C-alpha positions as a printed NumPy array, in Angstrom:
array([[ 95.078,  98.773,  96.135],
       [ 96.16 ,  97.782,  99.642],
       [ 98.141,  94.862,  98.255],
       [100.108,  97.134,  95.931],
       [100.88 ,  99.463,  98.835],
       [102.114,  96.541, 100.93 ],
       [104.321,  95.353,  98.066],
       [105.766,  98.84 ,  97.648],
       [106.376,  99.126, 101.399],
       [108.155,  95.755, 101.477],
       [110.339,  96.772,  98.536],
       [111.254, 100.081, 100.17 ],
       [112.073,  98.252, 103.416],
       [114.372,  95.873, 101.507],
       [116.204,  98.806,  99.914],
       [116.535, 100.471, 103.337],
       [117.921,  97.241, 104.778],
       [120.485,  97.052, 101.975],
       [121.55 , 100.633, 102.687],
       [121.802,  99.939, 106.413],
       [123.859,  96.807, 105.759],
       [126.243,  98.753, 103.548],
       [126.628, 101.349, 106.269],
       [127.296,  98.686, 108.88 ],
       [129.852,  97.042, 106.599],
       [131.756, 100.288, 106.184],
       [131.628, 101.586, 109.765],
       [131.492,  98.659, 112.206],
       [134.381,  96.661, 113.533],
       [134.782,  92.945, 112.931],
       [132.978,  91.892, 116.128],
       [129.716,  93.655, 115.342],
       [126.714,  91.487, 114.484],
       [124.597,  94.277, 113.016],
       [125.497,  93.258, 109.462],
       [124.27 ,  89.719, 110.132],
       [121.038,  90.998, 111.652],
       [120.549,  93.266, 108.633],
       [120.959,  90.259, 106.337],
       [118.405,  88.265, 108.328],
       [115.921,  91.128, 108.155],
       [116.488,  91.414, 104.403],
       [115.841,  87.691, 103.926],
       [112.584,  87.858, 105.896],
       [111.455,  90.948, 103.977],
       [112.225,  89.237, 100.674],
       [110.155,  86.222, 101.699],
       [107.295,  88.525, 102.672],
       [107.553,  90.281,  99.301],
       [107.49 ,  86.969,  97.435],
       [104.503,  85.796,  99.459],
       [102.628,  89.027,  98.708],
       [103.399,  88.724,  95.003],
       [102.304,  85.09 ,  94.91 ],
       [ 99.12 ,  85.955,  96.785],
       [ 98.379,  88.795,  94.403],
       [ 98.928,  86.737,  91.277],
       [ 96.927,  83.767,  92.547],
       [ 93.96 ,  85.966,  93.413],
       [ 94.229,  87.874,  90.151],
       [ 94.768,  91.253,  91.772],
       [ 98.136,  91.837,  90.086],
       [ 97.681,  90.603,  86.624]])
């Protein structure tokens, strides 16, 4: 149950990072690095999500 909650939290964080990146893209000037930082956070969160999914499937907790 905890694993499913962690997967859901990672997915929600990825969606929030996408929304933040879109906001930064629309509002910031060209010298701002917030969009790049948002992309880096999204990449790390995606790797965490993939690791959680792999862990869950290998242990048999997800299917």
